[in-house]
C-alpha positions as CSV (number, residue, x, y, z in Angstrom):
1,M,0.0,0.0,0.0
2,R,1.4,3.4,-0.9
3,E,1.6,6.2,1.6
4,P,-1.2,8.7,1.2
5,D,-0.4,12.0,-0.4
6,I,0.1,15.2,1.6
7,R,-3.5,16.4,1.1
8,T,-4.9,13.2,2.6
9,R,-2.4,13.3,5.5
10,V,-3.3,16.9,6.3
11,L,-7.1,16.4,6.0
12,G,-7.0,13.1,7.9
13,S,-4.9,14.6,10.8
14,A,-6.7,14.9,14.1
15,P,-6.7,18.7,14.4
16,V,-8.1,19.2,10.9
17,F,-10.6,16.4,11.3
18,L,-11.9,17.6,14.7
19,G,-11.7,21.2,13.6
20,S,-13.8,20.6,10.5
21,W,-16.5,18.9,12.6
22,A,-16.4,21.7,15.1
23,M,-16.8,24.4,12.5
24,A,-19.6,22.4,10.7
25,I,-21.5,22.3,14.1
26,V,-21.0,26.0,14.6
27,A,-22.2,26.6,11.0
28,F,-25.2,24.5,11.6
29,I,-26.0,26.4,14.8
30,L,-25.6,29.7,12.9
31,W,-27.9,28.4,10.1
32,M,-30.5,27.4,12.7
33,Q,-30.4,30.9,14.3
34,R,-30.1,32.9,11.1
35,G,-31.1,31.5,7.7
36,D,-28.4,33.4,5.8
37,A,-25.5,31.1,7.0
38,W,-26.3,28.4,4.5
39,P,-23.1,28.9,2.4
40,L,-21.0,28.3,5.5
41,L,-23.0,25.2,6.2
42,I,-22.4,23.8,2.7
43,G,-18.7,24.7,2.7
44,F,-18.0,23.1,6.1
45,G,-20.2,20.1,5.1
46,L,-18.0,19.5,2.1
47,L,-14.9,20.0,4.3
48,V,-16.2,17.4,6.8
49,A,-16.9,14.9,3.9
50,A,-13.4,15.3,2.6
51,A,-11.8,15.1,6.1
52,T,-13.9,12.0,6.9
53,K,-12.8,10.3,3.7
54,A,-9.1,11.2,4.3
55,D,-9.4,10.0,7.9
56,R,-10.7,6.6,6.7
57,Q,-7.8,6.4,4.2
58,M,-5.3,7.2,6.9
59,Q,-6.8,4.7,9.4
60,A,-6.6,2.0,6.7
61,Y,-3.0,2.9,5.9
62,W,-2.0,2.9,9.6
63,R,-3.7,-0.6,10.0
64,W,-1.8,-1.9,7.0
65,Q,1.5,-0.5,8.2
66,V,1.1,-2.1,11.6
67,E,0.3,-5.5,9.9
68,W,3.3,-5.0,7.6
69,N,5.6,-4.2,10.4
70,Q,4.4,-7.2,12.4
71,M,5.3,-9.5,9.5
72,A,8.9,-8.3,9.9
73,G,8.8,-8.9,13.6
74,T,8.9,-5.2,14.4
75,P,6.8,-4.4,17.5
76,P,3.9,-2.0,16.9
77,R,4.6,1.6,17.6
78,R,2.9,3.1,20.7
79,K,-0.1,5.3,20.2
80,R,0.3,9.0,20.7
81,P,-2.5,10.0,23.1
82,L,-1.0,13.5,23.5
83,M,-1.9,14.4,19.9
84,W,-5.6,13.7,20.6
85,A,-5.5,15.3,24.0
86,G,-3.9,18.4,22.5
87,S,-6.6,18.5,19.8
88,I,-9.3,18.2,22.4
89,V,-7.8,21.0,24.5
90,L,-7.5,23.3,21.5
91,G,-11.1,22.5,20.5
92,L,-12.3,23.3,24.0
93,L,-10.3,26.5,24.1
94,L,-11.7,27.5,20.7
95,F,-15.3,26.9,21.9
96,S,-14.7,28.9,25.1
97,L,-13.2,31.8,23.2
98,L,-16.0,31.8,20.7
99,G,-18.5,31.7,23.5
100,H,-16.8,34.6,25.2
101,A,-16.8,36.6,22.0
102,A,-20.5,35.9,21.4
103,Q,-21.3,37.2,24.9
104,H,-19.0,40.2,24.9
105,G,-18.3,40.9,21.2
106,G,-14.9,41.4,19.9
107,G,-14.3,38.6,17.4
108,Q,-10.9,40.2,16.5
109,A,-9.6,39.5,19.9
110,V,-10.5,35.8,19.6
111,V,-8.7,35.6,16.2
112,G,-5.7,37.3,17.8
113,V,-5.5,35.0,20.8
114,L,-5.9,31.9,18.5
115,M,-3.0,33.1,16.3
116,L,-0.9,33.7,19.4
117,L,-1.7,30.2,20.6
118,A,-1.3,28.5,17.2
119,A,2.0,30.1,16.1
120,P,4.2,28.6,18.8
121,L,2.5,25.2,18.5
122,L,3.0,25.2,14.7
123,L,6.6,26.4,15.1
124,F,7.3,23.6,17.7
125,A,5.7,20.9,15.5
126,G,7.7,22.1,12.5
127,L,11.0,22.2,14.4
128,A,10.3,18.7,15.9
129,K,9.7,17.3,12.4
130,L,12.9,19.0,11.1
131,W,14.9,17.6,14.0
132,A,13.6,14.1,13.4
133,W,14.3,14.3,9.7
134,A,17.9,15.6,10.3
135,R,18.5,12.8,12.8
136,R,17.2,10.2,10.5
137,R,19.5,11.5,7.7
138,R,22.5,11.4,10.0
139,R,21.8,7.8,11.0
140,G,21.4,6.7,7.4
141,G,17.8,5.8,7.5
142,S,15.4,4.1,9.9
143,A,13.7,0.8,10.2
144,R,10.7,2.2,8.4
145,D,12.7,2.7,5.2
146,G,11.9,0.7,2.2
147,V,13.0,-2.9,1.6
148,V,15.1,-2.0,-1.4
149,A,18.1,0.0,-0.3
150,V,20.2,-0.2,-3.5
151,C,18.9,0.0,-7.1
152,I,21.2,-1.7,-9.6
153,R,20.7,-0.3,-13.1
154,R,22.9,-2.8,-15.0
155,P,23.5,-6.5,-14.3
156,L,26.7,-7.2,-12.4
157,I,27.4,-10.4,-14.4
158,P,26.9,-11.0,-18.1
159,V,23.3,-11.9,-18.8
160,P,22.4,-13.9,-22.0
161,T,19.9,-12.6,-24.4
162,L,16.4,-14.1,-24.5
163,R,17.2,-16.2,-27.6
164,D,20.4,-17.6,-26.1
165,A,18.6,-18.5,-22.8
166,Y,15.8,-20.1,-24.8
167,R,18.2,-22.2,-26.8
168,G,19.8,-23.4,-23.5
169,L,16.5,-25.0,-22.4
170,P,15.9,-28.7,-22.8
171,D,13.8,-29.9,-25.7
172,H,10.8,-30.8,-23.7
173,C,10.7,-27.2,-22.2
174,R,10.9,-25.6,-25.7
175,Q,8.0,-27.8,-26.8
176,V,5.9,-26.5,-23.9
177,L,6.8,-22.9,-24.4
178,G,6.5,-22.9,-28.2
179,P,8.6,-21.0,-30.7
180,V,10.5,-17.9,-29.7
181,E,9.7,-14.7,-31.6
């Protein structure tokens, strides 16, 4: 199974998946209160559909990867509950900030606070990925690297042509295979 593309990985990630559902719920509530929020409802509904499809693809890929690694005798990787916990905490923070803005006004302050919270988190996540990538490059790869490490473009020993190999077969094999073209 091939690794999903970047679009599927981003849409299937926990923060995007949970955030799309949260925004769809907010859009539904707005549509119920005011009828003019239907474009938001449609837009976030499409986002939820895409995120749900991507999440299913990522879950299937992760299950396949665990099974593949178990065939090689590699123990399964431990789950990362902190990612889900962080997503839940950020979602609760978002809802509390939106509720506060709805009571007291000032949606710009909510956006500002969210940007101040999101910027260090994104910076930390990016630096952690960069550090892991650099460490893996220094070590010369990891256990998750592909099976084929070296690709040989030309044969190392002389290889006969197809006609020569065909002529080297016993007569009964040539009768089964038929004439060479």
